[in-house]
N, C-alpha and C positions, 0 to 999 in steps of 0.2 A: 504493500500500500504506500503510495507516494504522498509525502506531505507537501504543503504549499511552498516550503523552502528547499525542497530536495533538488540539488543541482543536476540530478539525472533527469528530472522532469523537463519536458520541452518548454522553451520560453513562453510559448503562447498559452500554456496552462499556468505557469508560475505567475505570469503577469496579466492574466486575462482581464481582470477588472481595471488594471491600468490601461490596457488596450482599449477597453470600453470607454474609459475617461477621455483618451486621446480622440477617439472617434466622435464622442459627444462634443468635444471642443470644436471640431470642424462644423458640426451641425449648429452649434450655438452661434458662431460668428456669422454663418450664412443666413440663419433665420433672423438673428438680431438685425442684420444689415437691411433686410426688407422694411422692417417697421421704423428703424431709426431714420432711414432716408425719407420715408413718407412724411414724418413729422417735420423734417427740415426743409421740405420742398419750397415753402414760401420764402424762407431766408435765402435759399440757393437762387431762387428766381430774382430776388431783389439785388443781390450782390453781383450776379452774373448777367443781369439785364435780360433774362430769358422770357420767352413767350410761354404760355401754358403748354403749347405743343412740345416745346423743349423740355419742360418738366415731365410730360408724359413719356418722352423718349428716355429720360433719365431712369425711369422705372422699367419701361418696356424693353430697352436695349438689353438690360440684364436678364429679364425673364425670358425673352425670345431666344437669346443665345443659350441660356440654361436649358430651355425646353428642347432646342434643336440638337444639343450635344449629349443629353443624359444617356441615351441608349448607346451611342458611339463610345462614350467614356467607359461604360460598363463592360462592353465587349473588348475594348482596348486593354483594360485592366486584367481581364481574364487571359489575354494573350501575352502581354509583356510583364505582368506582375502587378498585384494589387497595391503592395506597399510603394513601389516605384511610382505608380500612377497617382496614388494618394499624396505622396510627397510633392510631386510636380504640381498637383492641384493646389496644395497649400501654398507653395511658392508663388504661383501665378495669382492666387487670390490676394496674398499679402502684398505682392508687387502692385497689383491693380488698386488696392486700397491706398497705398502710398501715392500712386499717380493721381487717384481721385482727389486726394487731399491737397494737391498742388495745381489742380486743373485751372487754367486761366480763363476758360470760357465754357459755356454749356456744351458746345460741340465736342471739346476735348473731354469733358466730364462723361459724355455719352460713350465716347470711344474707350475711355478707361474703365467704365462700368462693364463694357463688353469683355475686357481683359479679366476683370473680376469673375465674370460669369463663366468664362472658359475654365478658370480654376475651380469655381464652385461645382461645375458639372463633373469634375473628377473627384470631388470630395464625398458628397453625401451618398450616392449610389455605391461607390467603391467602399466607403466606410461600412455600409450595411453588409456588403459581401465579406469584409474582414470580420465583422461581428459574427456572422453566420459560420465562418470557417473556424473561429476561435472557440465558440461555445457549442460543443458537441451534444451535451445533454439538453433534451428538449425543454425541460422545465427551466434550466438556467438560461437557455436561449430566449425563452419567452420573457423571463424577468429582465434580461438585457435589452430586449426590444422595447419593453415597457419603460425602462429608464430612458432609452433613446427617444421615445415618444413624449415623455414628460419634459425633456429638454426643449422641445418645440414650444410647449405651453409656457415654460418659464421665460424663454427668449422673447416670445410674443408679449408677455406681460411686462418685462423689463424694457423692451424696445422703445415704446413711446416715452417712458420716463427718462431713460438714459439719453435718448436722442434729444429730448426737449431740454434736459439739464445741460448737456454739452453745448447745444446750439445757443442757449441763453447765456451761459457763462464764458465759453471759449470761442464759439463760432461753429458753423456747420461743418467746417473741415475736420473738426475733432471727431466727428462720428466715424470717420474712416481711420483715424489714428488708432483707435482702440483695437482694431483688427490686427495691427502690425505686431505688437508683442505677443498676442495670443497665437497668431500664425507662426511666428518664429519658434515659440515654445513647443507648439504641436509638431513642427518639422523635426526638432531635436528629439522629442520624445518618441516620435514614429521611428526615427533612425535607431534609437536605442532599444526599443521594446517590441515593436510590431514586426512579426515574422513575415517573410515574403511568401506569397501563395499565388497559384495560377489555376485556371480551370483545366481539367484533363481534356476537355474538348471545346475550345473557344470557337465562337461564331466567326465566320468569314466577314471581312470588311465589305460593306455594301455602299460604294461611293455614289452610285446613281440615286439610290434611295435616300442617302444622307443629303445630297444636294437638293433633291426635290422637297424634302422636309424643310430645309432652310429657306428655299424660295417661297414655299407655300406660306409659312408663318410670317416671314418678313414682308411679303407683298400684301397679305391680308391686313395685318396690323398697320402697315404703312399707309394703306389706302384709307383706313378708318381715321388715323390721326391727321393725315395731311389733306383729306377730302374737304373739310370746311375751309381751309386756307386756299387750296388750289381751285376749288369748285368741283362739285360732284360730277359735272358733265365734262370736265377738262380732260383732254387726251391723256395726261399723265395719270390722273386718278383712275380713269377707265382702264388704262394699261396695267396698273397695279392689280386691279380686281380680275382682269382677264388672265394675267400671269398666275394669280392664285388659283383660279379655276382650272387652268391648263395643268399646273403642277399637281393639283389634287387628282385630276384624271390620270396623269402620268404615273403618280405614286401608286394608285390602285392597280393599274395595268402592269407596271414593272414588278411591284412587290408580289403580285399574285403569281408570277412566273418563276421567281427565284427559289432555289432550294433552301437557302438560309437568308431570308429577307430581314431587313432592319425592323420592319413592322409586318407581322404575319396577318394578312388581311382576313384569313380564315377565322381569326378571333372574333371578328365582328358578326359572324353568323350566330354567335351566342348572344341571346337577348340580355342576360345579366351583364356580360362584358360590355356590350354597346351601351347599356343603361348606365354602367359605372363611368364610362368615358363621358357621356352627356352630363351626368351628375357632377363629375369632377370639374369639367369646363364651366358649368353653370355656377356651382357653389363658389369656386375660387375666382371666377369672374365677378360675382357679386361682392366677394371680399375685397378684391382689388379695387373695385369702384368705391366701396365703403371707405377704405383707408384713404384713397386719393381725394375723394370729394370732401370728407370730413376734415382732413388736414387743411384744405383750402378754406372751407366754411368757417371753422373755428378761429383761424388766425386772420383771414382776410375780411370776413364779414363780421365776426363777433369781437375782433380786436384782441384775441388772446395771444400770449407769448407762446413759443414752442413748448415750454415745460407745462404751462397751464393746459394747452391742447392735449398733450400727452396724458396729463392727469385725468382729464375729462373722458378720454377714450379708454382709460384703464378698465372701467366696468365691463366693456366688451371682451377685453383680453382675459380678465378674471373669469367671466362666464364661460369662455372657451376652455380655459384651463380646468375648470371644475367639471364641465360636462364631457370632455374628451374621454377620460377613463371610464365614466359611467356608460358612454356609448359603446366602448369596447366590451364592457361586461354584458350589456344588452345584446350585442351581436353574438357573443359566446353562448348566452342562455336562450335567446328567443329568435335569433336570426336577424336579418338586416331590415325587415319591414318596419318595425317599431321605431328604430332610430332614424330611418330615412323620413318617415312620416313626421316625427317630432322635429327633424331638421327643417323640413318644408314649412311647418307651422311657425317655428321660431324665426327663420329668415324672412318669411312672408309677413309676419306680424311686425317685425322690426322695420321692414321696408314700408309697410303701410303707414306706420306712425311717421316715418320720415317724409312721406308724401305731403305732410301738412306743415313742414317747417318753414319759418320765415326768419327775417333778421332779428326778431325779438322773441322767438319761441322760448318759453321757460326752460331752464336747464334740466329740471326734473323730467320733462318730457323727453329730452334728448337721452338722458340716462336710461329711461325705460326702453327706448328704441335700441340703444347700444347693448343693453343686457339681453333683450330678446334676440337681437341679431347674433351676439356672441354665443348664446345658448344654442341656436340653430346651427351655427357654423361648427361649434364643438361636437355636435351630434353627427355631422356628415362624414368626417374623415374615415373613421373605422369601417363603416359599411361600404364606402367606396372601394377600399382595398380588398375587403372580403368579397364583395360582389365581383370585382374584376377577376379574381383568381378562382371563383366558385366553379367547380366542375372541371377545372383545367388539370391535365396531367401534371404531376409534380415537376417534370422536366421543363414544362412550359410556364409554370407559375411565376418564375422570375421575370420572364419576358412580358407576361401579362401585367405584372405589377409595375414594370418599367414604363409601359404605355400609359398606365393610370397616372404615374408620377409626371410624365410628360404632359398629360392632359391638364393636370393641376397648374403647371407653369403657363401653359397655353391659355388657360382660363384667366389667370391674372393679367396677362398681356392684353387679351381681348377686353377684359373688364375696364382696365385703365384707359384703353383706346376709346372704347364706347362711351365711357363717362365724360371724357372731354368733348367728344363729338356731339352727344345728345344735349349736353348743357350749352353748347355753343362756345365753350371756353377755348377750344382749340384754335378758333379763328381770331381771338383777341389776345392782347399782350398781358392784360391784368384782369383780375376778378372784381366785379363791382358789387354794389349793395343788393342788386336784384339776383345775385347768384343763387341765393337760397331757393327762390321760386324756380329758377332755371333747372335745379337739380331734381325737381319733382318727376319729370319724365323718366329719368334714370331710375328713380326709386320705384316707379310703376313697373319698369322692366325687371327690377329685382323681385318684385312681387310675382311677376310671371315666371321667373326662374324658380322661385320657391314652389309655385304650383306644380311645375314640371318635376321637381325633386320629390314632392309628395306623391305624384302619380307614379314615378319610378319605383317608389317603395312598394307599390302593388304590382306593377308590371314585371319587375325583376324577380318577384317571388311567385309568379303565376304558373299554371300548369304548362302553358306554351313556352315559358322561359326554361322550365326544366327539360322539356322535350328538345329545345334547341341545343342545350348543353349536351344532352345524350347523343344528338345527331352528329356533332362535330368531334366528340371525344375520340372515335376511332381514327379520324383523319389526322388529329394532332399526335396520336400515339404511334403513327407510322415512323419507322426508323429513318432518319435522315442520313444519306450517304456522306461519308467523310470527304 
């Protein structure tokens, strides 16, 4: 029997909880980065003289690159080594953070955010693979994944406060400085304690599929953000949307013929899987719009400081932190229908309250809306992952989960893009006093998204859904030639 300090015990067992801590560090800085940047957007806009469209790109450049490269980074890590890829991701994310902190203009900030995102794409999915390889015992692995999930909630809760406090006291550039020492520490700890590992059978690189994914996401989001400024009938805008449609068609055709595709289109024959993708895009799109619009509303319309704005949005983050583990237990005990229905009700009720806001709405009304929205968003994540892998052969569950993760980031990008477009903010340089009323249309869209999530709770658990899973299972279990 080996003890924890036995020198004959492999390093990955002697230091497995330290390895978990290192992986959680990467998740912490990537998750924190999203919320701290949102609360700092008005300050960034004022100092760099940015339009609202420029602020949208500050968020979407990051999420677009992240969504585009998640699956590629996972397969690359399986091929060249997970530790090596993880360290490279940490280095790029840290470098990107340093560059963001010295950006002289919003254009350069967007470019440096893309550098961050390339690193981020190599961190979280690869870190999860490292955790899976480190914890062989199913119970310990489940506990480790639970800690991993809790870190998301903690970072979301701390993000608005940390971002607001740093922006108020030091300036918005400080929100990127905090990533640098954490990133360097994680690189050193990874080198010292995380063992190298590879997949016994890595997927082949799919350059055509990867290129089509990048073109699809970039042109679709680009059209939504730039449409109000360029004009919806302008040749450039129409060209972006036509390119998005053509790349989507090409992606379905090309990936359907490859033996080892980047995205296996057969997954979408499963009703639960398709429902999970739609729910992920919708829920995370709603959350992206929620964070973006409220950062602008609280600071530009209500005149709050960044820290005050972070403090007032804290109830939403706390509600998400509290309900996320409850959602996981509900999924384990009763399946995905109950948490998806509750998610739809919570997000929809929060959106419905926000359709009434004005420049003078009492703050207690906003807190009620934030708590309801946070409750619904906390309920949605666990059933998305569970529904995505439901009925999938074990060998395919990782790929299915990766598509679900990509859908989450895609949703954030679309939500931020749509929020600026619907409110008309993308076409102007600043937010005026009438911005509160202008957001109502977006909140009605959020209500519609919530209704679709509620419906998905029933559709994804229907008899037809079960039959669709049974129908594709034999296809997915076919051995793929090396």
